[in-house]
C-alpha positions in Angstrom: 90.7 -13.1 116.3 93.8 -13.3 115.0 96.5 -10.6 115.3 96.7 -9.7 112.1 92.9 -8.9 112.1 93.3 -6.6 114.9 96.2 -5.3 114.2 94.5 -3.9 110.4 90.9 -3.1 112.2 93.4 -0.3 115.3 94.9 0.9 112.2 91.4 1.4 110.3 89.9 2.9 113.1 93.0 5.7 113.3 92.5 6.8 109.8 88.6 6.5 110.3 89.1 9.2 113.2 92.4 11.0 110.8 89.1 11.5 108.2 86.0 11.8 110.5 88.4 15.4 111.5 89.6 16.2 108.6 86.0 16.5 107.0 85.4 19.4 109.9 88.6 21.4 108.2 88.2 24.5 106.7 90.9 23.6 104.3 89.3 20.5 103.6 85.3 21.6 103.1 86.8 25.0 101.3 88.3 22.6 98.4 86.1 20.4 96.3 88.1 17.9 95.1 89.4 17.2 98.6 86.2 17.3 100.5 85.0 14.5 97.7 88.5 12.3 97.8 88.0 12.1 102.0 84.8 11.4 101.7 84.9 8.6 100.2 87.6 7.0 101.9 85.4 7.7 104.9 82.1 6.2 103.9 84.3 3.0 102.5 85.5 2.7 105.6 82.5 3.0 107.9 80.5 -0.5 107.7 84.0 -1.6 108.4 84.3 0.4 111.5 80.9 0.0 112.5 81.4 -3.7 112.7 84.4 -3.5 114.6 82.9 -1.8 117.3 80.1 -3.7 117.2 82.7 -6.7 117.9 84.0 -4.8 120.5 81.1 -4.1 122.2 80.8 -7.9 122.2 83.8 -8.8 123.3 83.4 -6.5 126.6 79.8 -8.6 127.1 81.5 -11.6 127.2 84.1 -10.4 129.2 81.0 -8.9 131.8 79.5 -12.2 131.2 82.4 -14.3 132.1 82.4 -12.7 135.7 79.1 -13.3 136.0 79.8 -16.8 135.8 81.9 -17.1 138.7 79.1 -16.3 140.6 76.7 -18.7 143.3 74.2 -18.0 142.5 72.7 -21.5 139.7 69.8 -19.7 138.3 72.2 -16.9 137.4 75.3 -18.9 136.1 72.1 -20.8 133.5 71.4 -17.3 132.7 75.0 -16.4 132.0 75.9 -19.6 130.2 73.5 -19.0 127.4 74.4 -15.0 127.2 77.6 -15.8 126.6 77.2 -18.7 124.0 75.2 -15.7 122.3 78.1 -13.4 122.3 80.5 -15.9 120.8 78.3 -16.5 118.0 78.2 -12.9 117.3 81.6 -12.6 117.3 82.1 -15.3 115.1 80.1 -13.8 112.9 81.6 -10.1 113.2 84.8 -11.5 112.8 83.6 -13.4 110.1 82.2 -10.3 108.0 85.2 -8.0 108.6 87.4 -10.7 107.3 85.9 -10.3 104.4 85.4 -5.9 104.6 89.3 -6.1 104.5 89.7 -8.0 101.7 91.7 -5.8 98.9 89.5 -3.7 97.5 89.4 -2.2 93.8 89.7 1.1 94.7 87.5 2.2 91.7 84.9 0.1 92.6 82.1 2.8 93.1 83.1 4.5 90.2 81.0 5.5 87.3 81.9 3.6 84.1 82.8 4.1 80.7 81.9 0.7 78.1 83.0 -0.1 74.6 81.7 -2.2 73.0 83.7 -3.6 69.5 82.5 -5.7 66.9 84.9 -8.4 66.5 84.8 -11.5 64.1 81.9 -12.3 62.1 81.1 -9.2 59.9 77.5 -7.9 60.2 76.9 -10.8 62.5 79.0 -9.6 64.9 78.0 -6.3 64.4 74.5 -7.5 65.4 75.3 -9.3 68.7 77.3 -6.1 70.0 73.8 -4.4 69.4 72.4 -7.3 71.6 75.0 -6.8 74.2 74.8 -3.2 74.2 70.9 -3.2 74.9 71.7 -6.1 77.6 73.8 -3.9 79.4 71.2 -1.2 79.4 68.6 -3.0 80.7 71.0 -4.6 83.5 71.9 -0.9 84.3 68.0 0.5 84.7 67.3 -3.0 86.6 69.9 -1.8 89.1 69.1 2.1 89.0 71.8 3.2 87.3 71.4 5.1 84.1 73.5 5.3 80.6 74.0 8.2 78.2 74.9 7.3 74.9 79.0 8.6 74.3 79.9 7.5 70.7 78.4 5.3 68.2 78.9 3.6 64.6 76.2 2.3 63.3 75.7 -0.2 60.3 72.7 -0.8 57.8 71.3 -3.0 59.7 70.8 -2.1 63.3 74.8 -2.9 64.6 77.1 -1.5 66.0 81.0 -1.1 64.0 81.2 0.4 67.5 79.4 1.8 70.6 80.6 3.7 73.7 78.6 4.4 76.8 78.6 5.7 80.3 77.0 4.0 82.9 76.4 6.2 85.9 75.6 5.0 89.4 77.3 4.0 92.7 79.3 0.8 92.2 79.1 0.9 88.6 81.8 -0.5 87.9 81.8 -2.8 90.8 78.9 -4.9 89.0 80.2 -4.2 85.6 84.1 -5.0 85.7 83.7 -8.5 85.1 82.7 -7.8 81.8 86.4 -6.9 80.3 86.7 -9.4 77.5 86.2 -11.4 74.1 82.2 -12.3 74.3 81.7 -15.4 71.6 77.5 -15.9 69.9 76.7 -19.4 68.9 73.1 -18.8 66.5 72.1 -18.9 62.9 72.9 -15.6 61.6 70.0 -13.3 61.6 71.2 -12.7 58.3 69.9 -15.7 56.5 66.3 -17.1 57.0 67.8 -20.4 57.3 71.5 -22.2 57.4 73.8 -23.2 60.4 75.1 -21.6 63.1 78.2 -19.6 62.5 80.3 -18.1 65.7 81.0 -14.3 66.0 82.3 -12.4 68.9 82.4 -9.1 70.2 85.1 -7.5 72.8 83.4 -5.8 75.6 85.9 -2.9 77.9 84.6 -1.6 80.9 86.7 1.3 81.6 86.7 2.9 85.6 85.4 6.8 84.5 88.5 9.5 85.2 87.8 12.1 87.3 90.0 15.6 86.9 91.5 15.3 90.3 93.2 11.5 89.0 94.0 12.9 85.0 95.1 15.9 84.7 95.1 16.9 80.5 97.3 19.8 79.5 95.0 21.9 77.1 98.1 22.6 74.9 98.2 19.2 74.7 94.6 19.0 72.8 94.2 19.2 69.0 90.3 20.3 68.8 88.4 20.0 65.2 85.1 20.8 64.8 83.2 19.1 61.6 79.2 18.1 60.8 78.2 15.3 62.3 77.1 11.8 59.7 74.5 8.9 60.2 71.3 9.2 61.1 69.8 11.6 64.0 67.7 14.3 63.1 67.3 17.4 60.1 70.7 19.1 62.5 72.7 16.1 61.0 75.4 17.3 58.3 73.6 21.1 59.0 76.3 22.1 61.9 79.5 21.5 63.0 78.4 19.7 66.2 80.4 16.9 66.1 84.0 17.1 67.8 87.5 15.4 67.6 90.2 15.4 70.3 93.9 14.3 69.6 96.0 14.4 72.3 99.3 15.3 71.4 101.8 13.6 73.6 99.9 10.4 73.6 98.4 10.4 69.7 95.1 9.1 71.0 92.5 10.8 69.1 88.5 10.6 70.6 85.4 11.6 68.6 81.7 12.6 70.2 78.8 13.6 67.9 75.7 12.6 69.9 74.9 15.3 71.2 73.4 18.6 69.4 75.5 21.1 71.2 79.1 21.4 70.4 79.8 22.3 73.9 78.3 19.2 75.2 79.9 16.6 72.9 83.5 18.5 74.0 82.3 17.6 77.6 81.2 13.7 76.5 84.7 13.5 74.5 87.0 15.4 77.6 85.4 13.0 79.4 86.1 9.4 76.9 89.9 10.9 77.2 90.7 11.5 80.6 88.9 7.9 81.1 91.6 6.4 78.5 94.6 8.5 79.9 93.2 6.8 83.4 92.5 3.2 82.1 96.7 3.5 79.9 97.9 4.0 83.9 96.4 1.3 85.2 97.1 -1.0 82.9 100.7 -0.4 83.1 100.1 -0.8 87.0 98.9 -3.8 86.4 101.9 -4.9 84.8 104.4 -4.1 87.4 101.5 -6.5 89.5 100.9 -9.3 87.2 101.1 -11.7 90.1 98.3 -10.0 92.2 96.0 -9.8 88.2 96.5 -13.6 88.0 95.0 -14.4 91.3 91.7 -12.7 90.1 88.5 -14.2 88.2 90.1 -14.1 84.7 93.1 -11.4 83.8 89.9 -9.2 82.2 92.5 -9.0 79.0 89.9 -8.2 76.6 91.7 -10.6 74.3 90.4 -13.7 76.9 87.0 -15.5 76.2 85.5 -14.7 78.7 81.7 -16.0 78.1 79.7 -18.4 75.5 76.2 -17.3 74.3 74.7 -20.2 72.5 71.1 -19.9 70.8 70.1 -23.0 70.1 71.1 -24.7 73.5 69.4 -21.3 75.3 72.6 -21.4 77.4 75.2 -18.8 78.8 78.5 -20.2 79.7 81.0 -18.0 81.7 84.4 -20.0 80.6 86.3 -18.1 83.9 84.2 -20.1 86.5 82.5 -22.4 84.2 79.2 -21.8 85.4 76.3 -22.2 82.7 73.1 -20.1 82.8 70.0 -22.1 81.1 68.1 -18.7 80.2 69.4 -17.2 77.4 66.7 -15.2 76.6 66.7 -13.7 80.2 69.8 -12.7 80.9 70.1 -11.3 77.2 67.2 -9.3 79.0 69.4 -7.7 81.4 68.7 -10.7 84.4 73.1 -10.9 84.8 72.9 -10.7 88.6 73.3 -14.2 88.9 76.7 -14.8 86.6 77.9 -11.5 88.3 77.0 -13.1 91.9 79.1 -15.5 91.1 81.9 -14.4 89.5 82.5 -12.1 92.5 81.8 -14.5 94.9 84.8 -16.7 93.0 86.8 -13.9 93.4 86.4 -13.4 97.5 87.5 -17.0 97.7 89.9 -16.6 95.9 91.7 -13.5 97.8 90.6 -15.2 100.8 92.9 -18.7 100.1 95.8 -15.8 99.0 95.5 -14.1 102.0 95.2 -17.5 104.3 98.4 -18.4 102.2 100.4 -15.1 102.6 99.5 -15.7 106.3 100.9 -19.0 107.2 
């Protein structure tokens, strides 16, 4: 193990011990938000410390085995030689795993997310493609044990969406979906035509880590609250009760609307979640502008203007342009079986981080 890695692990173990002590501190345990923050960091460090302690035990075994090999008994030396080889292989594996665990990671990885899909170029066909993506992400979420909740939608008469916003809840939701931000392009004969040429349409996807109250504080005095009657298809309550909610954040001018629930209270809660997340995303983007060099080292920038993927129906192909990977199973992919693509993106990002770290250490 190199000196840099050893130093990082020692610091991580010291931090882990401090967090462990904090969890027994009444001042922390009596504060739900603080306790949750400490527990999250403690949980994130646990796999690192477990492997580090296993590595230290393995190193101890190596030293003890080396002393045994000094014995004159040939049979004992042979046993020690085999044990030494196994211990060194185990130590090498643990060192490699720890190197990966200590790579910089996004602190938002374990969070829930808000996914925003908007129809782009292509008119009604783009709106229908937005609906295809919405269905794809819902099926992917279900397959991975996540739950989805519709937050806001602007449907079209033919079953598409001008815009749809939904929440994906579950540990690690952001870590799996964060690669989806960008422009998605579809090439197919439009569903609105019985025959014709292949048309290219687009939809934009934005994946935002959901902000918590501890991260974004909203002053009630900065909000303009308006209630109104819901509109669109949705049942007998539509247009009869003022359950829809519109929130305006005066300092930024951001407006969010929610009408998916029958209850005005529930719609207001959803709208506040959306507003908090949008404000958090704006803060992250401002921070990222200051560390643009770090963003360039990632797999793609995640910018919403960047074309990241093409879905070609005639070729049964989906291609991710950031890593040049094509999968010839479009129907399966659109049914939510996206793991091969997402795993490849994560692997490419990890490899890039390793190269950057090695260059920095040279």
